[in-house]
N, C-alpha and C positions, 0 to 999 in steps of 0.2 A: 239452809238446806231444806228441800221439800219434804213433807212428812213421809213420803213413800220411799225415799232414797235408801234407807238402811234395809228395808225389806227387799228392795230391788237388788241390792248388793248381795244379800244372802241367796236370793234366787239365782243371781249371776254365778255364784260359786258352783251351784248345781249344774248350770249350763255347761261347765267345762268338765263334768264327769264325777263330781262328788256325790255321795249318797245322802248328804245333808247331815248337819250336826245334831247331836242329842238336844232336844228342846230344853232351853234354859230360861223360859219365861215367855211373856207375850211376844208375838211377832211384830216387828217394826214399830218402834215407838214413834210418837209424834215428833215434829221437827224440834231439834234441840236448840235451846237458847243457852248454849253451854258455856262452860268455863272450867278452867283449872290449868295449872302449870306444874312441872316437876319441881319438887323441893330439893334444895341443895344438900339436905341431910340424908342419912340413910345409905350413903354409898358404901360398898364393900371395899375391902382392901384392894389396892391397885394390882392389875395384872402386869406382866413384864413390860419393860420400857417400850414405848411406841416409836417405831421408825416410820415416819409418815411417807407414803408414796406420793410423788409430786402430783399425780392425778387424783388422789383421794380427797374427799371432802372432809375438812377438819370439823369436828364436832366437839361440843363441850363434854359429851360423854367420853369421847376418846381422850380428851385432854386430862380429865380427872380420873380416868381409869374405869369409869362406869359406862357400860354399853346400853343400858336400858333407860328409856325416857318415855314420858307420856304427857299429853296435853289435850284439853278439850278445845272446842272451836272458838272459845273466847276466854279471856282471863276472868271474866265476870259471868255470873248466872243470876237469873231472876229468882226472887224469893218465892216460897210456896212449894208445891209439888210439881216437879218438872222432869221430863225425859231428856237425857243427855247422850251425847256421843263423844267419845274421846279416842284419840289415836295413841297407839303404843309402837315404839320403834326399838329395834335392836340394831345399833350401829356398830359394826365390828371394825375396829381400827386395823390399819396395815401394820401389824406388829412384827417384830423380828422373829423369824422362825427358829424353832429349837431343833430342827431336823425333821426327817421323814417320820410321819405318824404311821406305825404299823397298821396295815390295811387287810381286811378280809373281804375278798371279792368273789362273788358267785356269778357266773355267766349263765343266763337262761336263754337258750337260742331256739327260736321257732324253726323246726325242720319239717313242717307240714307241707302238703302239696301246694298250697297257695303261695309258698315262699320260693317256688321253682324259678329257674332262670336268673335274671340279674339280682333278684332279691336275696337269694341264698349266697350269691357271690359277695354282695355288699355285707351280709351278715358275717360271713367268714372273715372278710377283711377287717370289719370293725372289731371282731373278737381277737384276731391276730394282733392288731395294734394295741389293744388293751393289755394283752398278755406281755407284749414287748415292753410296755411302759411300767409294768410292775417291778418292784425292787425285791432283791433276795431277802427272804425273811417274811415277806407278805404271805397270806394264805389264799389259795385259789381253788375253786371248785367249778366244774362245768356240768350243766344239765341241759338236755334237749327235750323238746316236747313235740310230738306228732299225735298219734292216736293215744299215747300215754306219755307220762314223764319218765325220763331215763337219766340216771347218773352216769355220766361219761368219765368224770374224774372226781373222786371223792376229795374232801378238803385236804389239801397238800401244801406244805410249806414250799415256797418258790425258791429254787436254786437252779443252776444251769441245766441239770438233768431233767427236773420236773418241768421246766419251761419248754424244753424240746418235746417232752411227752405231750404237754398241753397243745402245742402247735400242731403236732401230728394228729391229735384227736380232731382239732378244728378243720384241718385239711381234708379229712375224710367225710365231713358232713354233707349229706344230700338232702333232698326235699321230697316227701311223699306222705300220703295219708291225711287224716283229719287233724284238728287242732285242739288238743286237750290242754288248753292254757291254764285252766284252774288247777288241774293236777300238776302241771309243770311248775307253776309258781309255788305250790305247796311243797313239792319235792325240793325245789331250789332253796326255799327258805329253810327247810329242815337241815340243809347242809351247813347252815350257819349257827345252829342252836348251840353247838359245842365250841364256838369260837373262844379262844383264850381271852382273858380280860385285858391282856396286853395289846390286843388289836382293837383299838377304840373305833376306828373307822370301819363301818360294815355296810357294804354296798352290794345290792343285787341289780345287775344290769340285764334288762330284758331287751332282746333284739327280735322284733316281730312286726308283722303287719296288723297284729291285734285282732285278728278275725277268729275268735273262739267258736268252735263248732261241736266239741265234745264235752259232756258234763255241764256244770253250770257255765253259762255264757254271758250273763248280764254284766255290764260295767260295775254295778253295785256289788255283785258277788265277788268279782275279781278284785275290786277295790278293797273289800273287807280282808282279803288275804294279805294285801300290802299293809293294811292297818294293823293287823296282828303282828306283822314283822316289825313295825315301828316300835311296838312295845318292848322288843328285844334289841332296839338300837339299829335295826336294819332299814335302810332307805332304798327306794327303787329309782333307778335312772332308766327311763324307757327310750329306746331308739326306734322310732317308727320308720319302716322301710317302704318306699314307693309312694305313689300318689293316692292309692286306694286303701291305705291303712286305716284302721278304726281309731280315730283320734279320741273318741269318747272313752274307750276302754283304756288306752294308754294315758290319757289325762288322769283318769281315776287312779291308776297305779301311782303316778307321780304325786298327785294331790294328797291321797290318803296316807302316803308314807313320808310326806314332806320332801319328796325327791325332785327329779328333774325330767324334762321332756326334750328330746331332740328329734329332728326329722331329717331323714336321708332320702333325697330324690335321685341324686347323681353320685357316683363313686368319688368324684373330686371333692365332695363335701366332707367325706369321712375324716381326713386328717385334721381339719379344724375342729370338728365335733369331738373327736377323741382327745385332741390337745386340750380343749376346754374342760372336758370331764376330768382328765388327769390333773390339770392345773387346780381345779377345785379340790380334789382329794389331797393334793400336795399342800394346799394352803389352809387346811382344816385348823380352825382356831379353837373350837369347842365342840363337844359331842353330847348326846343325850340332853339337848337343850329343851327346856320347857319354860313357858311364861305362866306364872301363877298370879291370879287376880283375887284380891281379898277386899271385899267391900267394907267400908267404914259403917258405923251405926247410922241407921236412917237411909242407907243406900242399898238398892237391890240391883244386882247384875242381871241383865236380861239376856245377854248372849253376845256373840261376836260374828264377824264375817268369815271366820276360819272354817275350813272344811271339817275340822275335828275339834271338838272341845269335850271336856268331861268334868264332872263335879267330884271333888274329893273333900268330903265333909263340907265346910263352908267356902271352899276355894274353887274357883273356875280355872281349869288347867287347859292350856293350849300347847300340845306337843309341837316342837319345831324340828327336832333332829339335830344334825350337824350344821354348823355355820362356818363360814370361811372368811379369811382376811378381806377387808374392804367391802363385805357384803352388808346390805341393809334388808331387814325383814320388817314388815309393817302389819299392823293389826288394827281393825276398827271395832270398838267395843260399845255396847249399848248399856245404859244404866238408867235407873229411876231414882230420883232424890225426893224424899218425902219431907214436906213441911220445913224447907230450909229457911233459916232466919238470917237477917243481915249480919255480916261479919265474915270471918274466915271459916270455910267449911272443908273438912277433910273428906275426900271422896273414896279413895282406895289406896291400898298398898299394891304396887306392881313389882313383882319379883322375877328375876331371871335365875333359873337353876341350870347348872351345866357341869360337865366334867372337863377339866383343863388338861389337855395332852402335854402341855409344857410343865405340868406339876405332877407327872405320873398318874394322870387320870383323877386327880383330887376333885371331889365334889365341892362346888362353890356356889355362892348366892350373891347376887347384887339386888339392890332395891331402890326404888324411887317412890316417894309419897305424892299422890295427886291431890292438889288442893284447889279451891275456888274461892273467890270473893263474892258473897251474896249481896245483891242490891235490889232496890225497887225501881231503879232507873234503867229503862231499856236502852237509852242512848249509850250508857257505859258498856253494855254488852256488845253493841255494834262497834263502838269505837276501839274496843280492845280485842278484836278478833285475832285468833291465832292462825297465822298464815300457813304454817306447816300442816296443821290438822285440816284446815279448809282445803288445802291442795290435795291431801290424801283422800278426802271425801270426793273431790272432783275427779281425781284419777280413778278411784274405784268405780264411780258411776260411769265414767267414760269407758272403762274396761268392760262393764256389763253391756253397754251399747255395742262395743266392738264384738263381743261374744255373740250377741244377737245378729249382728251383721254377718258373722262367720256362718251361722246357721242358715240365714237367708241365701247367702252365696252358694252354700252347699246344695240348696234346693233349686238353684238356678235363677232365683229372684234377685237379680242384680240391682234393680230399681229400689227395692226395699232395703237391700244391703247398703246402698248409697245413702238412703234416708237415715238409717241407724248411725252410720259413720258421720253424717252431717251433724247429728245431735251430739255425738261425742266430741267432735271438733269444736262446736259452739260452746259446749260446757267447759272445755279446757281453755279456750280463748277468753271466756268470761272470767275464769279463775285467774288467768294470767294478768288480766287488767286490774284485779283486786289484790293480787299478791303484794305483800309488804316487803319481801326480801327478793334480791336478785336470784338467789338459788331457786326459790319456789316459782318465781316468774319464768325462769329459764326452763325449769322442769316441765311446767304446764305447756309452754310454747313448743318445746321440743316434741312432746307427745302430739300436740295439735298438728305440727308439721308432718309428723310421721303418718297421721291419719289422712292428711291432705294428699300425701303421696299415694296412700292406698286407694283413695277415691279416684285419683288419676288412673290407677291400674284398673279400676272398675270401668272407667270410661273406655279404656282400650279393649277390655274384655267384651264390652257391649258391641264393639265394632268388629269383633272376630267373626270369621265365617261360621255358619251354623254348625258345621262338623267339628270345629275346634272350640266352640263356646263352652261346651260342658267341661272339657279339660281345663280351660282357663278359669272357669268358675270354681272348679275343685281346687286348683292351685291357690286361688285367692282365698278360699275358705280355710285352707291349711295355714296359709301365711297369717291370716287374721287370728286363727287359733293359737299359733306359735307366739305371736306378739302378745296376746292376752295372757297366756301362761307365763311368759317372761315377765310381764308387768306385775304379776302376782307373786313372782319369786320362784316359779317352778321352771 
């Protein structure tokens, strides 16, 4: 890996709307000659029996009941003082469900003038579908924002009567005035502060074109509101409406709350988007998820590629929010190892903290211990490369190039967008050729093929009439942004 890659990855996270994580040490260590593998010990007691989905990828973590794993780019590392990179994975198995997890949902609907016409129609339809999909016993609140935030329905337990009331509120929504999104988000979040502990899933769904005009308007300011909500277990799902929505702002809401981003251009897209969001909520496997990284003696944690990290005493914490059956979340971590001597070296304890809905919200912990074998022989480092970590690094770097391509396409510079995508495609093809497992090879090649398809779209956009080219560039920019967010788990 080139020395600049990890710094590039951190910068890339900011390209999609984050405000940047709290500094956790020097920026971008030198290229890692890394090593380590998860230890078999340290596993927590197993979760309920696993019912494997035929399409799910079996993992050792799923088989032994442990979801958390970590590994550096090689099973060996060179002696002396070196900078390292290691991947951390949460691999959630397809477990048998224990039934519906009570959900608290707040709808925050943009009713400003910029939402007039088809946009407000799409917003009403999305809201109706979400209300229809809620189960009796869930909690629902509705907030709108134009010149100010307004509570249209205070937190209410869903039953046949309250469901009809909610649909009536939605039906009456129009579009007028400015966009006080900051105030609207704060009002919407406040509706969930008194959520009963029984409702472990807490989702704020924002339906908007993201164009804040009143009060604080920067993506950073709006993202901080979402970040505060995550501290109370609230995650944001943003539904961007139209081709001219502000993806930077809606990206920030999803990233800073570990939520999701969806894009609605046409009404026919709504059913699949709502179906996907509801399916995620229904397959919740754990809530209040955090990854805790504890460095071993002689090891300094430098930071991660996550949008949010925080220090708690000597631990580096990465909030994740809720995770769902079959989901994989990934994290790239930087560390510095001081004066490593030949032999086995413990690098870190990697712990997964979460609440288990299947056990009445019981707080649980899983752990894996990251170790390396220290050597003076560089050939051992190269010979024992860890394919999964190297693929993660390549995927992250390709995602950054794709984000940069999105920005160039948004500016109408399709030639530069194509150059950035070509770099991403080449990076993935190179990793596919080096990958040691079929899974890692297929993953890299699948992403490379997707980028090749996007480059073909650029070629078509270049040939579009001048009057249509700006629209085609904008569509391509949003598609690239959506793909990059999806690749990062948002």
